[in-house]
C-alpha positions as YAML, in Angstrom:
chain: A
units: angstrom
residues:
- id: 1
  name: MET
  ca: [0.01, 0.58, 0.08]
- id: 2
  name: THR
  ca: [1.92, 3.13, -0.57]
- id: 3
  name: ALA
  ca: [2.10, 6.20, 1.83]
- id: 4
  name: PRO
  ca: [-1.62, 8.35, 0.98]
- id: 5
  name: ARG
  ca: [-3.69, 4.81, 0.38]
- id: 6
  name: ALA
  ca: [-2.18, 4.01, 4.30]
- id: 7
  name: ARG
  ca: [-2.73, 7.05, 5.48]
- id: 8
  name: ALA
  ca: [-6.54, 7.23, 4.28]
- id: 9
  name: ALA
  ca: [-7.09, 3.30, 5.58]
- id: 10
  name: ARG
  ca: [-5.94, 5.07, 9.07]
- id: 11
  name: THR
  ca: [-8.11, 8.14, 8.81]
- id: 12
  name: ALA
  ca: [-10.90, 6.04, 8.17]
- id: 13
  name: HIS
  ca: [-10.78, 3.59, 11.26]
- id: 14
  name: ALA
  ca: [-9.96, 6.69, 12.64]
- id: 15
  name: LEU
  ca: [-13.27, 8.25, 12.18]
- id: 16
  name: ASP
  ca: [-17.01, 7.13, 12.92]
- id: 17
  name: LEU
  ca: [-18.20, 6.86, 9.06]
- id: 18
  name: ASP
  ca: [-21.67, 5.09, 10.71]
- id: 19
  name: PRO
  ca: [-24.58, 6.55, 7.94]
- id: 20
  name: GLU
  ca: [-27.06, 7.16, 11.49]
- id: 21
  name: ARG
  ca: [-24.60, 8.54, 13.61]
- id: 22
  name: VAL
  ca: [-23.28, 11.27, 10.93]
- id: 23
  name: THR
  ca: [-27.06, 12.34, 9.92]
- id: 24
  name: ASN
  ca: [-27.65, 12.56, 13.49]
- id: 25
  name: ASP
  ca: [-24.68, 14.59, 14.24]
- id: 26
  name: LEU
  ca: [-26.08, 17.22, 11.22]
- id: 27
  name: ALA
  ca: [-29.04, 17.16, 12.68]
- id: 28
  name: ALA
  ca: [-27.82, 18.02, 16.15]
- id: 29
  name: LEU
  ca: [-25.84, 21.00, 14.26]
- id: 30
  name: VAL
  ca: [-28.42, 22.68, 12.28]
- id: 31
  name: LEU
  ca: [-30.68, 22.45, 15.71]
- id: 32
  name: THR
  ca: [-28.05, 24.26, 17.55]
- id: 33
  name: VAL
  ca: [-28.07, 27.14, 14.64]
- id: 34
  name: VAL
  ca: [-31.70, 26.91, 14.62]
- id: 35
  name: GLU
  ca: [-31.76, 27.10, 18.35]
- id: 36
  name: LEU
  ca: [-29.24, 29.94, 18.77]
- id: 37
  name: LEU
  ca: [-31.04, 32.45, 16.56]
- id: 38
  name: ARG
  ca: [-34.43, 31.49, 18.24]
- id: 39
  name: GLN
  ca: [-32.81, 32.21, 20.98]
- id: 40
  name: LEU
  ca: [-31.71, 36.39, 19.55]
- id: 41
  name: MET
  ca: [-34.88, 36.14, 18.48]
- id: 42
  name: GLU
  ca: [-36.43, 36.02, 21.63]
- id: 43
  name: ARG
  ca: [-34.25, 38.29, 23.10]
- id: 44
  name: GLN
  ca: [-34.98, 40.76, 20.46]
- id: 45
  name: ALA
  ca: [-39.06, 40.91, 21.03]
- id: 46
  name: VAL
  ca: [-37.89, 41.47, 24.99]
- id: 47
  name: ARG
  ca: [-36.25, 44.30, 24.36]
- id: 48
  name: ARG
  ca: [-39.31, 45.32, 21.51]
- id: 49
  name: PHE
  ca: [-41.87, 44.23, 24.38]
- id: 50
  name: ASP
  ca: [-39.50, 46.70, 26.77]
- id: 51
  name: GLU
  ca: [-39.07, 49.29, 24.86]
- id: 52
  name: GLY
  ca: [-42.97, 49.95, 23.81]
- id: 53
  name: THR
  ca: [-42.56, 49.67, 20.37]
- id: 54
  name: LEU
  ca: [-45.09, 47.37, 19.16]
- id: 55
  name: SER
  ca: [-48.62, 47.71, 19.08]
- id: 56
  name: THR
  ca: [-50.51, 44.94, 20.96]
- id: 57
  name: GLU
  ca: [-51.08, 43.26, 17.91]
- id: 58
  name: GLN
  ca: [-47.23, 42.73, 17.04]
- id: 59
  name: GLU
  ca: [-46.65, 42.08, 20.41]
- id: 60
  name: ASP
  ca: [-49.72, 38.84, 20.66]
- id: 61
  name: ARG
  ca: [-48.41, 37.67, 17.11]
- id: 62
  name: LEU
  ca: [-44.84, 37.86, 18.09]
- id: 63
  name: GLY
  ca: [-45.33, 36.06, 21.04]
- id: 64
  name: THR
  ca: [-47.52, 33.55, 20.02]
- id: 65
  name: ALA
  ca: [-45.22, 33.20, 17.06]
- id: 66
  name: LEU
  ca: [-42.44, 32.37, 19.49]
- id: 67
  name: MET
  ca: [-44.04, 30.06, 21.86]
- id: 68
  name: LEU
  ca: [-44.62, 28.04, 18.25]
- id: 69
  name: LEU
  ca: [-41.67, 28.60, 17.77]
- id: 70
  name: ASP
  ca: [-40.31, 26.41, 20.62]
- id: 71
  name: GLU
  ca: [-42.49, 24.09, 20.88]
- id: 72
  name: ARG
  ca: [-41.86, 22.69, 17.69]
- id: 73
  name: MET
  ca: [-37.67, 23.16, 18.76]
- id: 74
  name: ASP
  ca: [-39.12, 20.25, 21.23]
- id: 75
  name: ASP
  ca: [-40.58, 18.30, 18.87]
- id: 76
  name: LEU
  ca: [-37.71, 18.55, 16.76]
- id: 77
  name: CYS
  ca: [-34.95, 17.97, 19.11]
- id: 78
  name: ALA
  ca: [-37.79, 14.34, 20.71]
- id: 79
  name: GLN
  ca: [-37.60, 13.92, 16.55]
- id: 80
  name: HIS
  ca: [-33.76, 13.33, 16.60]
- id: 81
  name: GLY
  ca: [-33.19, 11.91, 20.21]
- id: 82
  name: LEU
  ca: [-31.77, 14.92, 21.37]
- id: 83
  name: SER
  ca: [-32.64, 17.62, 24.79]
- id: 84
  name: ARG
  ca: [-32.31, 20.90, 23.86]
- id: 85
  name: SER
  ca: [-28.66, 21.07, 26.76]
- id: 86
  name: ASP
  ca: [-27.49, 18.50, 24.11]
- id: 87
  name: LEU
  ca: [-27.27, 21.48, 21.55]
- id: 88
  name: ASN
  ca: [-25.55, 23.60, 23.80]
- id: 89
  name: LEU
  ca: [-21.80, 23.85, 22.56]
- id: 90
  name: ASP
  ca: [-18.85, 23.99, 25.47]
- id: 91
  name: LEU
  ca: [-16.87, 26.94, 24.19]
- id: 92
  name: GLY
  ca: [-13.82, 26.77, 25.94]
- id: 93
  name: PRO
  ca: [-12.62, 30.18, 27.87]
- id: 94
  name: LEU
  ca: [-15.55, 31.44, 26.30]
- id: 95
  name: GLY
  ca: [-18.41, 29.41, 28.24]
- id: 96
  name: HIS
  ca: [-21.56, 28.22, 26.72]
- id: 97
  name: LEU
  ca: [-23.30, 28.72, 23.33]
- id: 98
  name: LEU
  ca: [-25.87, 28.86, 24.07]
- id: 99
  name: SER
  ca: [-27.90, 30.85, 27.26]
- id: 100
  name: ASP
  ca: [-29.94, 29.13, 29.66]
- id: 101
  name: PRO
  ca: [-29.72, 25.69, 28.63]
- id: 102
  name: GLU
  ca: [-32.87, 23.34, 29.56]
- id: 103
  name: PRO
  ca: [-32.28, 19.70, 30.63]
...
């Protein structure tokens, strides 16, 4: 076996190439990004509520949309065997990516 092939063979053994695991890891990554965006939208909504820049109708619509998005995140996590805390990446000295992780 040539050196590049031997190196590739060692690398293939070091990687977990199980298709189901790769799919689950990709789902976790996508859900992490979606959860981060959901939290950012929620913070922006709270800021706008506090500033009083929304009409009552806008507040109701925004609250309903955020509640439905939160429920959908729970559904998607359950569908992929994940919890919200599974999505919270540890960034080392920077702390965790997501705020107040749920158990």
